[in-house]
Structures are given as structure tokens and as C-alpha cells.
DRENPA-3360 file (N, C-alpha, C; in nm, 2 decimals, always signed):
BEGIN
1 = MQPIFVLV = -7.09/+13.05/-7.51/-7.22/+13.12/-7.52/-7.28/+13.18/-7.41 ~ -7.32/+13.31/-7.41/-7.37/+13.38/-7.29/-7.53/+13.34/-7.27 ~ -7.54/+13.28/-7.14/-7.66/+13.23/-7.11/-7.79/+13.33/-7.13 ~ -7.90/+13.28/-7.14/-8.02/+13.38/-7.14/-8.08/+13.38/-7.00 ~ -8.11/+13.48/-6.96/-8.16/+13.50/-6.81/-8.33/+13.47/-6.82 ~ -8.39/+13.38/-6.75/-8.51/+13.36/-6.75/-8.58/+13.41/-6.62 ~ -8.65/+13.51/-6.61/-8.70/+13.57/-6.49/-8.83/+13.51/-6.46 ~ -8.86/+13.44/-6.36/-8.98/+13.38/-6.31/-9.04/+13.45/-6.21;
9 = HSPSVGPS = -9.16/+13.51/-6.23/-9.23/+13.58/-6.14/-9.32/+13.49/-6.05 ~ -9.33/+13.54/-5.92/-9.45/+13.46/-5.83/-9.59/+13.46/-5.89 ~ -9.65/+13.34/-5.91/-9.77/+13.33/-5.96/-9.87/+13.43/-5.88 ~ -9.82/+13.45/-5.76/-9.92/+13.54/-5.67/-9.93/+13.68/-5.74 ~ -9.83/+13.73/-5.80/-9.83/+13.86/-5.87/-9.83/+13.83/-6.02 ~ -9.73/+13.91/-6.09/-9.73/+13.92/-6.24/-9.60/+13.96/-6.29 ~ -9.57/+13.92/-6.42/-9.44/+13.97/-6.48/-9.39/+14.10/-6.47 ~ -9.47/+14.21/-6.44/-9.43/+14.34/-6.44/-9.34/+14.34/-6.32;
17 = TWHPVAEQ = -9.34/+14.25/-6.22/-9.25/+14.26/-6.11/-9.11/+14.23/-6.16 ~ -9.08/+14.18/-6.27/-8.94/+14.15/-6.31/-8.91/+14.25/-6.44 ~ -9.00/+14.32/-6.49/-8.97/+14.38/-6.62/-8.87/+14.51/-6.60 ~ -8.85/+14.56/-6.47/-8.75/+14.67/-6.46/-8.61/+14.60/-6.45 ~ -8.59/+14.50/-6.40/-8.46/+14.41/-6.39/-8.43/+14.37/-6.53 ~ -8.53/+14.31/-6.61/-8.51/+14.27/-6.74/-8.45/+14.38/-6.84 ~ -8.51/+14.51/-6.82/-8.45/+14.61/-6.88/-8.31/+14.65/-6.86 ~ -8.27/+14.62/-6.73/-8.13/+14.65/-6.69/-8.04/+14.54/-6.74;
25 = LAAAGHQV = -8.10/+14.41/-6.73/-8.01/+14.32/-6.79/-7.99/+14.33/-6.94 ~ -8.10/+14.37/-7.01/-8.08/+14.39/-7.15/-7.99/+14.48/-7.19 ~ -8.00/+14.60/-7.11/-7.92/+14.73/-7.13/-7.75/+14.69/-7.10 ~ -7.73/+14.58/-7.04/-7.59/+14.53/-7.00/-7.57/+14.43/-7.11 ~ -7.65/+14.39/-7.22/-7.62/+14.32/-7.32/-7.66/+14.17/-7.30 ~ -7.74/+14.14/-7.22/-7.79/+14.00/-7.19/-7.92/+13.97/-7.25 ~ -7.95/+13.87/-7.30/-8.09/+13.82/-7.36/-8.16/+13.79/-7.22 ~ -8.28/+13.83/-7.23/-8.36/+13.81/-7.11/-8.51/+13.76/-7.16;
33 = RVPSLLHV = -8.58/+13.66/-7.08/-8.71/+13.62/-7.11/-8.78/+13.64/-6.97 ~ -8.91/+13.68/-6.97/-8.98/+13.68/-6.86/-9.13/+13.63/-6.90 ~ -9.13/+13.49/-6.88/-9.25/+13.41/-6.90/-9.38/+13.47/-6.81 ~ -9.49/+13.48/-6.86/-9.61/+13.51/-6.80/-9.67/+13.37/-6.73 ~ -9.69/+13.38/-6.60/-9.77/+13.27/-6.53/-9.91/+13.32/-6.48 ~ -9.96/+13.41/-6.55/-10.09/+13.48/-6.50/-10.21/+13.38/-6.50 ~ -10.19/+13.29/-6.60/-10.30/+13.20/-6.61/-10.30/+13.06/-6.56 ~ -10.20/+13.03/-6.49/-10.17/+12.91/-6.43/-10.26/+12.85/-6.33;
41 = GAGEPPFW = -10.34/+12.94/-6.26/-10.43/+12.90/-6.17/-10.57/+12.87/-6.20 ~ -10.58/+12.87/-6.33/-10.73/+12.85/-6.38/-10.72/+12.69/-6.39 ~ -10.85/+12.64/-6.37/-10.90/+12.51/-6.38/-10.88/+12.43/-6.25 ~ -10.85/+12.30/-6.25/-10.84/+12.21/-6.15/-10.68/+12.18/-6.13 ~ -10.65/+12.14/-5.99/-10.52/+12.10/-5.96/-10.48/+11.98/-6.04 ~ -10.36/+11.94/-6.05/-10.23/+12.01/-6.01/-10.21/+12.12/-6.09 ~ -10.14/+12.24/-6.03/-10.11/+12.36/-6.08/-9.96/+12.36/-6.15 ~ -9.88/+12.29/-6.07/-9.73/+12.30/-6.09/-9.69/+12.27/-6.24;
49 = PRIANAVR = -9.77/+12.17/-6.31/-9.72/+12.14/-6.44/-9.74/+12.25/-6.54 ~ -9.86/+12.31/-6.51/-9.87/+12.43/-6.58/-9.78/+12.55/-6.58 ~ -9.72/+12.56/-6.47/-9.61/+12.66/-6.45/-9.48/+12.63/-6.53 ~ -9.45/+12.49/-6.50/-9.34/+12.44/-6.59/-9.36/+12.44/-6.75 ~ -9.49/+12.42/-6.77/-9.50/+12.43/-6.92/-9.51/+12.56/-6.97 ~ -9.56/+12.66/-6.89/-9.55/+12.80/-6.92/-9.42/+12.86/-6.96 ~ -9.33/+12.82/-6.88/-9.19/+12.86/-6.89/-9.13/+12.79/-7.03 ~ -9.16/+12.66/-7.05/-9.10/+12.58/-7.16/-9.17/+12.64/-7.29;
57 = DDLWEIPT = -9.29/+12.67/-7.29/-9.36/+12.72/-7.41/-9.30/+12.86/-7.43 ~ -9.26/+12.95/-7.33/-9.21/+13.09/-7.36/-9.07/+13.07/-7.42 ~ -9.01/+12.96/-7.42/-8.86/+12.95/-7.48/-8.86/+12.87/-7.61 ~ -8.99/+12.83/-7.67/-8.97/+12.74/-7.78/-8.90/+12.80/-7.90 ~ -8.87/+12.92/-7.90/-8.80/+12.97/-8.01/-8.65/+12.97/-8.00 ~ -8.62/+12.94/-7.86/-8.46/+12.96/-7.82/-8.40/+12.82/-7.85 ~ -8.30/+12.81/-7.95/-8.25/+12.67/-7.97/-8.21/+12.60/-7.85 ~ -8.22/+12.47/-7.84/-8.22/+12.39/-7.71/-8.08/+12.36/-7.67;
65 = DHPLVLVA = -7.97/+12.42/-7.75/-7.83/+12.40/-7.71/-7.81/+12.54/-7.63 ~ -7.90/+12.63/-7.62/-7.84/+12.78/-7.57/-7.88/+12.75/-7.42 ~ -7.78/+12.79/-7.34/-7.78/+12.78/-7.20/-7.86/+12.88/-7.12 ~ -7.92/+12.85/-7.01/-8.02/+12.94/-6.94/-7.98/+12.96/-6.79 ~ -8.01/+13.09/-6.74/-8.01/+13.11/-6.61/-8.15/+13.12/-6.55 ~ -8.20/+13.04/-6.47/-8.33/+13.06/-6.41/-8.32/+13.14/-6.29 ~ -8.41/+13.24/-6.29/-8.43/+13.33/-6.17/-8.57/+13.34/-6.12 ~ -8.58/+13.30/-5.98/-8.72/+13.30/-5.94/-8.73/+13.39/-5.82;
73 = HSNAGLFL = -8.83/+13.45/-5.81/-8.87/+13.53/-5.71/-8.99/+13.48/-5.62 ~ -8.98/+13.50/-5.49/-9.08/+13.46/-5.40/-9.12/+13.31/-5.41 ~ -9.24/+13.27/-5.41/-9.29/+13.13/-5.43/-9.25/+13.06/-5.55 ~ -9.23/+13.14/-5.66/-9.18/+13.08/-5.78/-9.05/+13.01/-5.75 ~ -8.97/+13.04/-5.64/-8.87/+12.94/-5.61/-8.90/+12.79/-5.59 ~ -9.02/+12.78/-5.53/-9.05/+12.62/-5.52/-9.07/+12.54/-5.66 ~ -9.10/+12.61/-5.75/-9.12/+12.55/-5.89/-8.99/+12.53/-5.97 ~ -8.88/+12.59/-5.93/-8.75/+12.59/-6.02/-8.72/+12.43/-6.04;
81 = PSIRSGLD = -8.72/+12.33/-5.95/-8.69/+12.20/-5.98/-8.77/+12.14/-6.10 ~ -8.91/+12.18/-6.09/-8.99/+12.11/-6.19/-8.98/+12.18/-6.32 ~ -8.95/+12.31/-6.30/-8.93/+12.39/-6.43/-8.81/+12.35/-6.51 ~ -8.69/+12.32/-6.42/-8.57/+12.28/-6.47/-8.59/+12.14/-6.55 ~ -8.65/+12.06/-6.48/-8.67/+11.92/-6.53/-8.75/+11.91/-6.64 ~ -8.83/+12.01/-6.67/-8.93/+12.01/-6.81/-8.85/+12.09/-6.92 ~ -8.73/+12.13/-6.90/-8.66/+12.21/-7.02/-8.57/+12.11/-7.11 ~ -8.56/+12.12/-7.22/-8.46/+12.08/-7.30/-8.33/+12.15/-7.30;
89 = HPVNGSDF = -8.33/+12.28/-7.26/-8.20/+12.36/-7.26/-8.13/+12.34/-7.14 ~ -7.97/+12.34/-7.14/-7.90/+12.33/-7.04/-7.92/+12.43/-6.94 ~ -7.92/+12.42/-6.82/-7.91/+12.53/-6.72/-7.80/+12.56/-6.65 ~ -7.74/+12.68/-6.67/-7.60/+12.70/-6.60/-7.62/+12.75/-6.46 ~ -7.74/+12.81/-6.42/-7.75/+12.86/-6.28/-7.90/+12.86/-6.25 ~ -7.93/+12.86/-6.12/-8.06/+12.88/-6.07/-8.04/+12.99/-5.96 ~ -8.10/+13.10/-5.97/-8.11/+13.21/-5.87/-8.23/+13.23/-5.80 ~ -8.22/+13.22/-5.67/-8.34/+13.25/-5.60/-8.35/+13.38/-5.53;
97 = VDAALPAR = -8.44/+13.48/-5.56/-8.44/+13.60/-5.51/-8.56/+13.63/-5.41 ~ -8.51/+13.66/-5.28/-8.61/+13.65/-5.18/-8.72/+13.57/-5.20 ~ -8.69/+13.45/-5.20/-8.78/+13.33/-5.24/-8.77/+13.20/-5.15 ~ -8.88/+13.15/-5.15/-8.89/+13.02/-5.09/-8.80/+12.92/-5.16 ~ -8.77/+12.81/-5.08/-8.67/+12.71/-5.13/-8.75/+12.57/-5.13 ~ -8.73/+12.49/-5.24/-8.77/+12.37/-5.24/-8.70/+12.28/-5.14 ~ -8.77/+12.18/-5.10/-8.73/+12.09/-4.99/-8.61/+12.03/-5.03 ~ -8.53/+11.98/-4.97/-8.39/+11.90/-5.00/-8.45/+11.77/-5.05;
105 = TGPTPVAP = -8.55/+11.72/-5.00/-8.62/+11.61/-5.06/-8.76/+11.64/-5.07 ~ -8.82/+11.62/-5.20/-8.96/+11.64/-5.20/-9.07/+11.55/-5.16 ~ -9.19/+11.56/-5.15/-9.24/+11.70/-5.23/-9.25/+11.82/-5.14 ~ -9.27/+11.96/-5.19/-9.27/+12.07/-5.12/-9.40/+12.13/-5.11 ~ -9.47/+12.15/-4.99/-9.58/+12.22/-4.98/-9.55/+12.37/-5.03 ~ -9.66/+12.43/-5.10/-9.65/+12.57/-5.14/-9.66/+12.65/-5.03 ~ -9.75/+12.62/-4.93/-9.77/+12.72/-4.80/-9.76/+12.63/-4.69 ~ -9.68/+12.68/-4.59/-9.68/+12.61/-4.45/-9.82/+12.61/-4.38;
113 = SELLEFLR = -9.84/+12.54/-4.29/-9.96/+12.51/-4.23/-10.02/+12.65/-4.15 ~ -9.93/+12.73/-4.12/-9.97/+12.86/-4.05/-10.01/+12.96/-4.15 ~ -9.97/+12.94/-4.29/-10.01/+13.03/-4.38/-10.15/+12.99/-4.44 ~ -10.16/+12.84/-4.43/-10.31/+12.80/-4.48/-10.40/+12.84/-4.37 ~ -10.38/+12.85/-4.27/-10.47/+12.89/-4.16/-10.52/+13.02/-4.16 ~ -10.42/+13.11/-4.21/-10.45/+13.25/-4.24/-10.55/+13.27/-4.36 ~ -10.50/+13.18/-4.46/-10.56/+13.20/-4.60/-10.71/+13.14/-4.61 ~ -10.75/+13.03/-4.54/-10.86/+12.95/-4.56/-10.98/+13.05/-4.52;
121 = PLAVNGML = -10.98/+13.14/-4.42/-11.10/+13.22/-4.40/-11.10/+13.33/-4.50 ~ -11.01/+13.36/-4.57/-11.02/+13.47/-4.69/-11.08/+13.40/-4.82 ~ -11.09/+13.28/-4.83/-11.14/+13.22/-4.96/-11.29/+13.23/-4.96 ~ -11.34/+13.27/-5.09/-11.48/+13.27/-5.11/-11.52/+13.19/-5.22 ~ -11.58/+13.07/-5.22/-11.61/+12.99/-5.31/-11.48/+12.92/-5.37 ~ -11.37/+12.91/-5.27/-11.27/+12.85/-5.31/-11.16/+12.94/-5.37 ~ -11.19/+13.07/-5.39/-11.10/+13.16/-5.46/-11.06/+13.27/-5.36 ~ -10.93/+13.31/-5.37/-10.87/+13.40/-5.26/-10.86/+13.54/-5.34;
129 = PRWTDWWD = -10.86/+13.65/-5.25/-10.85/+13.78/-5.31/-10.71/+13.79/-5.36 ~ -10.68/+13.89/-5.43/-10.54/+13.93/-5.48/-10.45/+13.93/-5.36 ~ -10.32/+13.89/-5.39/-10.22/+13.90/-5.29/-10.20/+14.02/-5.21 ~ -10.20/+14.14/-5.27/-10.19/+14.26/-5.21/-10.32/+14.29/-5.11 ~ -10.44/+14.22/-5.14/-10.55/+14.25/-5.05/-10.55/+14.16/-4.94 ~ -10.44/+14.07/-4.91/-10.43/+14.00/-4.78/-10.39/+14.09/-4.67 ~ -10.33/+14.19/-4.70/-10.24/+14.27/-4.61/-10.30/+14.41/-4.57 ~ -10.25/+14.47/-4.46/-10.27/+14.61/-4.44/-10.21/+14.69/-4.53;
137 = EADIAPMF = -10.24/+14.82/-4.55/-10.17/+14.91/-4.61/-10.04/+14.94/-4.55 ~ -10.02/+14.94/-4.42/-9.88/+14.96/-4.36/-9.79/+14.83/-4.41 ~ -9.84/+14.72/-4.43/-9.77/+14.62/-4.49/-9.72/+14.64/-4.64 ~ -9.82/+14.67/-4.72/-9.80/+14.70/-4.87/-9.73/+14.82/-4.90 ~ -9.75/+14.93/-4.85/-9.70/+15.06/-4.88/-9.54/+15.05/-4.90 ~ -9.45/+14.99/-4.80/-9.32/+15.00/-4.79/-9.26/+14.92/-4.92 ~ -9.33/+14.84/-5.00/-9.29/+14.76/-5.12/-9.29/+14.84/-5.24 ~ -9.35/+14.96/-5.23/-9.37/+15.03/-5.36/-9.32/+15.17/-5.34;
145 = SDPTMRQK = -9.23/+15.23/-5.41/-9.16/+15.36/-5.40/-9.23/+15.44/-5.50 ~ -9.30/+15.38/-5.61/-9.35/+15.45/-5.73/-9.50/+15.43/-5.75 ~ -9.59/+15.54/-5.74/-9.73/+15.50/-5.75/-9.78/+15.43/-5.88 ~ -9.70/+15.48/-5.99/-9.75/+15.41/-6.12/-9.71/+15.25/-6.13 ~ -9.59/+15.23/-6.06/-9.56/+15.09/-6.05/-9.65/+15.01/-5.97 ~ -9.69/+15.07/-5.85/-9.78/+15.01/-5.77/-9.90/+14.98/-5.83 ~ -9.95/+15.06/-5.90/-10.09/+15.06/-5.98/-10.08/+14.95/-6.08 ~ -9.97/+14.93/-6.15/-9.95/+14.83/-6.25/-9.94/+14.70/-6.20;
153 = VIAEQPTL = -9.86/+14.67/-6.08/-9.85/+14.55/-6.03/-9.97/+14.51/-5.96 ~ -10.06/+14.59/-5.89/-10.17/+14.55/-5.82/-10.29/+14.52/-5.93 ~ -10.29/+14.60/-6.04/-10.40/+14.56/-6.14/-10.38/+14.43/-6.19 ~ -10.24/+14.40/-6.22/-10.20/+14.27/-6.29/-10.22/+14.14/-6.22 ~ -10.23/+14.15/-6.08/-10.23/+14.03/-6.00/-10.34/+13.94/-6.04 ~ -10.34/+13.82/-6.05/-10.44/+13.71/-6.07/-10.50/+13.69/-5.92 ~ -10.62/+13.63/-5.95/-10.69/+13.57/-5.82/-10.67/+13.42/-5.85 ~ -10.60/+13.37/-5.72/-10.58/+13.22/-5.73/-10.67/+13.13/-5.64;
161 = PLAYYEQR = -10.69/+13.02/-5.68/-10.77/+12.92/-5.59/-10.69/+12.88/-5.47 ~ -10.77/+12.87/-5.35/-10.69/+12.82/-5.22/-10.61/+12.69/-5.26 ~ -10.67/+12.61/-5.35/-10.61/+12.48/-5.40/-10.46/+12.50/-5.44 ~ -10.44/+12.62/-5.50/-10.31/+12.65/-5.54/-10.19/+12.64/-5.43 ~ -10.25/+12.71/-5.32/-10.16/+12.70/-5.19/-10.15/+12.57/-5.11 ~ -10.24/+12.50/-5.16/-10.25/+12.35/-5.08/-10.19/+12.25/-5.16 ~ -10.13/+12.28/-5.27/-10.06/+12.18/-5.35/-9.93/+12.14/-5.30 ~ -9.87/+12.03/-5.33/-9.74/+11.99/-5.31/-9.66/+11.96/-5.43;
169 = IPVPDDWD = -9.55/+12.01/-5.45/-9.47/+12.02/-5.57/-9.35/+11.91/-5.56 ~ -9.34/+11.83/-5.66/-9.23/+11.73/-5.64/-9.10/+11.79/-5.67 ~ -9.00/+11.74/-5.62/-8.86/+11.77/-5.63/-8.78/+11.68/-5.69 ~ -8.75/+11.68/-5.82/-8.68/+11.57/-5.89/-8.53/+11.57/-5.82 ~ -8.49/+11.43/-5.83/-8.35/+11.43/-5.77/-8.25/+11.50/-5.86 ~ -8.14/+11.55/-5.80/-8.03/+11.62/-5.87/-8.06/+11.74/-5.95 ~ -8.20/+11.80/-5.92/-8.22/+11.91/-6.00/-8.11/+12.04/-5.97 ~ -8.03/+12.03/-5.85/-7.94/+12.14/-5.82/-7.80/+12.11/-5.86;
177 = DHSCSYLL = -7.79/+12.02/-5.96/-7.66/+11.97/-6.00/-7.58/+12.06/-6.08 ~ -7.61/+12.21/-6.06/-7.53/+12.32/-6.13/-7.53/+12.43/-6.03 ~ -7.48/+12.54/-6.06/-7.46/+12.66/-5.97/-7.59/+12.71/-5.93 ~ -7.60/+12.71/-5.80/-7.74/+12.78/-5.74/-7.69/+12.90/-5.64 ~ -7.76/+13.00/-5.63/-7.73/+13.11/-5.54/-7.86/+13.16/-5.48 ~ -7.85/+13.27/-5.39/-7.97/+13.32/-5.32/-7.93/+13.47/-5.30 ~ -8.03/+13.55/-5.33/-8.03/+13.68/-5.31/-8.13/+13.73/-5.22 ~ -8.10/+13.77/-5.11/-8.20/+13.81/-4.99/-8.22/+13.95/-5.00;
185 = FGPPYDDM = -8.35/+13.98/-4.99/-8.38/+14.14/-4.97/-8.41/+14.16/-4.81 ~ -8.49/+14.07/-4.74/-8.48/+14.10/-4.60/-8.59/+14.00/-4.55 ~ -8.63/+14.01/-4.41/-8.73/+13.94/-4.35/-8.87/+13.93/-4.42 ~ -8.92/+13.82/-4.41/-8.91/+13.70/-4.34/-8.81/+13.60/-4.41 ~ -8.73/+13.62/-4.49/-8.68/+13.51/-4.59/-8.53/+13.50/-4.53 ~ -8.49/+13.56/-4.43/-8.35/+13.53/-4.36/-8.33/+13.38/-4.35 ~ -8.43/+13.31/-4.30/-8.39/+13.17/-4.28/-8.38/+13.10/-4.40 ~ -8.44/+13.13/-4.52/-8.42/+13.08/-4.65/-8.29/+13.10/-4.70;
193 = ATDARERG = -8.23/+13.23/-4.65/-8.08/+13.26/-4.71/-7.99/+13.18/-4.63 ~ -8.02/+13.16/-4.51/-7.94/+13.07/-4.42/-7.94/+12.93/-4.47 ~ -8.05/+12.87/-4.50/-8.06/+12.73/-4.56/-7.97/+12.73/-4.70 ~ -7.99/+12.83/-4.77/-7.90/+12.84/-4.91/-7.76/+12.84/-4.87 ~ -7.73/+12.91/-4.79/-7.57/+12.90/-4.74/-7.53/+12.79/-4.69 ~ -7.61/+12.70/-4.61/-7.58/+12.57/-4.57/-7.59/+12.47/-4.67 ~ -7.65/+12.49/-4.78/-7.65/+12.42/-4.89/-7.53/+12.42/-4.97 ~ -7.46/+12.52/-4.95/-7.34/+12.55/-5.02/-7.34/+12.64/-5.13;
201 = WRTAHLPG = -7.46/+12.72/-5.15/-7.49/+12.80/-5.24/-7.42/+12.95/-5.22 ~ -7.39/+13.01/-5.33/-7.35/+13.15/-5.30/-7.47/+13.24/-5.26 ~ -7.45/+13.32/-5.17/-7.55/+13.42/-5.12/-7.50/+13.58/-5.13 ~ -7.61/+13.66/-5.13/-7.60/+13.80/-5.11/-7.71/+13.86/-5.06 ~ -7.67/+13.98/-5.00/-7.80/+14.06/-4.94/-7.80/+14.19/-4.99 ~ -7.92/+14.23/-5.05/-7.95/+14.37/-5.09/-8.08/+14.42/-5.02 ~ -8.05/+14.49/-4.91/-8.14/+14.52/-4.81/-8.28/+14.59/-4.88 ~ -8.38/+14.55/-4.85/-8.51/+14.60/-4.90/-8.63/+14.52/-4.87;
209 = AHLHQIVD = -8.75/+14.56/-4.92/-8.88/+14.48/-4.89/-8.88/+14.38/-5.00 ~ -9.00/+14.31/-4.98/-9.00/+14.19/-5.07/-9.02/+14.21/-5.21 ~ -9.06/+14.33/-5.26/-9.05/+14.36/-5.41/-8.94/+14.46/-5.43 ~ -8.83/+14.44/-5.37/-8.72/+14.53/-5.39/-8.68/+14.54/-5.53 ~ -8.70/+14.43/-5.61/-8.64/+14.42/-5.76/-8.72/+14.54/-5.84 ~ -8.84/+14.60/-5.79/-8.90/+14.69/-5.87/-8.86/+14.84/-5.81 ~ -8.80/+14.84/-5.69/-8.75/+14.97/-5.62/-8.60/+14.97/-5.68 ~ -8.53/+14.89/-5.68/-8.38/+14.91/-5.73/-8.37/+14.79/-5.81;
217 = PAGTARQL = -8.41/+14.81/-5.94/-8.38/+14.72/-6.05/-8.24/+14.71/-6.10 ~ -8.16/+14.83/-6.09/-8.02/+14.83/-6.12/-7.94/+14.74/-6.03 ~ -7.97/+14.77/-5.90/-7.89/+14.71/-5.80/-7.92/+14.54/-5.80 ~ -8.05/+14.52/-5.82/-8.09/+14.36/-5.84/-8.00/+14.30/-5.95 ~ -8.01/+14.38/-6.07/-7.96/+14.34/-6.19/-7.80/+14.29/-6.16 ~ -7.73/+14.39/-6.09/-7.58/+14.38/-6.07/-7.56/+14.28/-5.96 ~ -7.65/+14.25/-5.88/-7.63/+14.14/-5.77/-7.64/+14.00/-5.85 ~ -7.75/+14.00/-5.95/-7.77/+13.87/-6.01/-7.64/+13.84/-6.12;
225 = LELTTGEA = -7.59/+13.94/-6.17/-7.47/+13.91/-6.26/-7.35/+13.88/-6.17 ~ -7.35/+13.93/-6.06/-7.23/+13.89/-5.97/-7.25/+13.75/-5.93 ~ -7.36/+13.72/-5.89/-7.39/+13.58/-5.83/-7.37/+13.48/-5.95 ~ -7.41/+13.51/-6.07/-7.42/+13.40/-6.17/-7.30/+13.41/-6.27 ~ -7.25/+13.52/-6.29/-7.15/+13.53/-6.40/-7.02/+13.59/-6.34 ~ -7.01/+13.64/-6.23/-6.89/+13.70/-6.17/-6.88/+13.85/-6.23 ~ -6.96/+13.90/-6.31/-6.97/+14.04/-6.35/-7.02/+14.12/-6.24 ~ -6.97/+14.25/-6.23/-7.02/+14.34/-6.12/-7.10/+14.45/-6.18;
% end
């Protein structure tokens, strides 16, 4: 039975960051789901159970014996262990795409201390601006090659509470007892790719900026298929 690809976007952005890759995978004959995590930052912490539940709820129509491949971008990688542990479906693979990695033993902080020091002065009444508003135009522009896609991604972004980045996420034992892989776009995730390689995972490099999946969805889809199914 061919697994279903579940593309999990960073809660800092939105599902449109995966839609072009989803279209490529679907065109190649694969079933794909792109759960929305746009509302997981509402309310009080902890936030990580809402992320796991949002993915689980998106798959409620899928028979529980149908295998999945979980694919996470950016800080969504930190939530893959808790997502996996909350599913009834078998998981054939977990793919991290320019993503943060969960600690080898938990719990894992969402943001390292230096990032929290950067974020705290940006918060107003506990709420942060949208992710793309954290950075200068010189940092943001290289991530977008298409003005229409840029507008869509930026408009879709949620505003998250500072508490989202202050949370620590549990890492269940043996969550990675299946095939795991890492697809690197570029700095500053080089160290994550090295860590993945040291864990014995398959790794690949598709040079690009952090949102390269919207710039080269065909290349990203090809790399995911090669890493998870051996297809080219």
C-alpha cells in the first residue's frame, strides 16, 4: 500500500508553503495531505498537543491501517515525535526539510536562548509580529521568487504568542524506530543536517533559501520521493 504524504508546515507560516510540493506529489500519483496549523497558537499553553491533534484530525477519514510519511518543514520538525505518537496510523517515514530536530532525549525547547532574547523585545502584550516582520527586507526577499506567492504566504501567516516559542516539547521514546531522513536547503540548518547524518539518517542537499520548497517544488518533491521511496 502506497503511503500518504503528510506535509506539516511550520506553525510560524501557513499551509501554502507546502501546496506547490503537494501538487507535484499528487501529479506523480501520490496521495497527499496538508494539515492546517494556523490556529494552534490560540489560547493558553501548552501548544504542542494542539499541533498533534490538528494533524490527527486532518486524517480522520484515512483508514487507520493506511501508512503515512510525515514531512516537516522548519520548526515543525520539533513536533514530529508528538505528532507520530498521537496517530493510530503506521508511519513508514519521517522527513525533515530544512527543519529543526527534536532532542535525542526530550524535552526539546522550541527556541534556543539566543532566539528568545531576540524575540522578547518584539512582543507586544505577549504577542509577536508575523514571522516575516521579524527580519529586514534583505533577509526576506531571497526566499521568494514569485510576488504572488510571496503575498499569499505573508498574508496567511498567523501571529503567535511569545509563549509558543518558550514551550518545551516532549520527545517520546523510540519515536524514530522507522526510516528518518533530512533534506537541507542551506544555512543556518547545516548543523541540523550534520546531526541527522550522525543519527544514521539519509540526508540530501537541495541548495536554496529557507522556503525553497515554494521556489523549486518539483525539485523538492523529487528529493522527498528519493529519500523516502527510492523513486527519482
